[in-house]
VOGU-3710 file (C-alpha; in Angstrom, 3 decimals, decimal comma):
1> mpraylclpl> -11,660/-53,991/-27,916  -11,564/-50,418/-26,702  -10,229/-49,785/-23,279  -11,156/-46,159/-23,179  -14,364/-44,796/-24,879  -15,694/-41,164/-24,599  -18,757/-39,446/-25,943  -19,213/-35,763/-25,667  -22,132/-33,742/-26,813  -21,619/-31,056/-29,409
11> tigettigvl> -23,664/-28,265/-28,084  -24,466/-24,703/-29,122  -25,975/-22,936/-26,186  -28,575/-25,342/-24,773  -29,014/-27,266/-28,070  -27,124/-30,481/-28,761  -26,412/-30,613/-32,437  -24,388/-33,938/-32,412  -22,006/-36,162/-30,578  -18,312/-36,668/-30,747
21> sasdrqarpd> -17,086/-40,160/-29,793  -13,681/-41,454/-29,474  -12,165/-44,777/-28,430  -8,740/-45,984/-27,684  -7,289/-49,540/-27,269  -5,157/-48,266/-24,538  -6,371/-47,436/-20,962  -6,105/-43,590/-20,201  -4,446/-42,870/-16,947  -4,537/-39,187/-17,902
31> lplyfetmqv> -8,287/-39,170/-18,265  -8,881/-35,708/-16,921  -6,475/-34,235/-19,480  -7,835/-36,396/-22,247  -11,434/-35,428/-21,373  -10,523/-31,680/-21,279  -8,723/-31,969/-24,655  -11,705/-33,840/-26,266  -14,044/-31,273/-24,760  -12,112/-28,304/-26,485
41> ianylaqaiq> -12,304/-30,423/-29,705  -16,028/-30,947/-29,357  -16,538/-27,311/-28,621  -14,643/-26,336/-31,664  -16,405/-28,895/-33,931  -19,977/-27,556/-32,719  -18,867/-23,892/-33,538  -17,638/-24,996/-36,898  -20,807/-26,785/-37,660  -22,904/-23,846/-36,633
51> rkraeqelqk> -20,806/-21,574/-38,721  -21,121/-23,892/-41,770  -24,943/-24,032/-41,267  -25,196/-20,308/-41,002  -23,058/-19,894/-44,241  -25,324/-22,321/-46,006  -28,462/-20,472/-44,730  -26,915/-17,173/-45,809  -26,075/-18,496/-49,291  -29,739/-19,824/-49,568
61> fmneliearn> -30,993/-16,396/-48,701  -28,616/-14,657/-51,205  -29,896/-16,928/-53,908  -33,472/-16,149/-53,020  -32,720/-12,439/-53,179  -30,927/-12,836/-56,593  -33,975/-14,721/-57,912  -36,343/-11,992/-56,618  -34,272/-9,253/-57,974  -34,164/-11,028/-61,498
71> laeqhavtls> -38,006/-11,408/-61,347  -38,369/-7,845/-60,459  -36,214/-6,770/-63,313  -38,212/-8,968/-65,703  -41,407/-7,423/-64,441  -39,869/-3,846/-64,816  -39,015/-4,633/-68,467  -42,513/-6,115/-69,138  -44,202/-3,032/-67,528  -41,904/-0,810/-69,549
81> qqsaqlvqar> -42,800/-2,590/-72,809  -46,458/-2,565/-72,104  -46,388/1,161/-71,269  -44,594/1,830/-74,505  -47,256/-0,180/-76,385  -50,090/1,783/-74,708  -48,466/5,103/-75,425  -47,998/4,014/-79,130  -51,481/2,791/-79,383  -52,847/6,016/-77,928
91> neas> -50,722/8,203/-80,229  -51,975/6,085/-83,192  -55,543/6,501/-82,122  -55,272/10,315/-81,985
//
């Protein structure tokens, strides 16, 4: 059974994004140092989670931009082909 148990919020600004919990079978006479160390770890984890989420959001945005560019290129090719067909039809009609 744990003799020491600690829960720390993982926060970014005012937003809590998770909880870091730790337990130990030994009592912690150095509780202030233990708490401070775990708070540093919790802060690091919150920043790492935020960075990973931002990277994922950026990757999603980049994929959407690539898809939009590909669609634009396809439309440009289609318009070019249709334009060439119209020019050819007009030349044949004259």
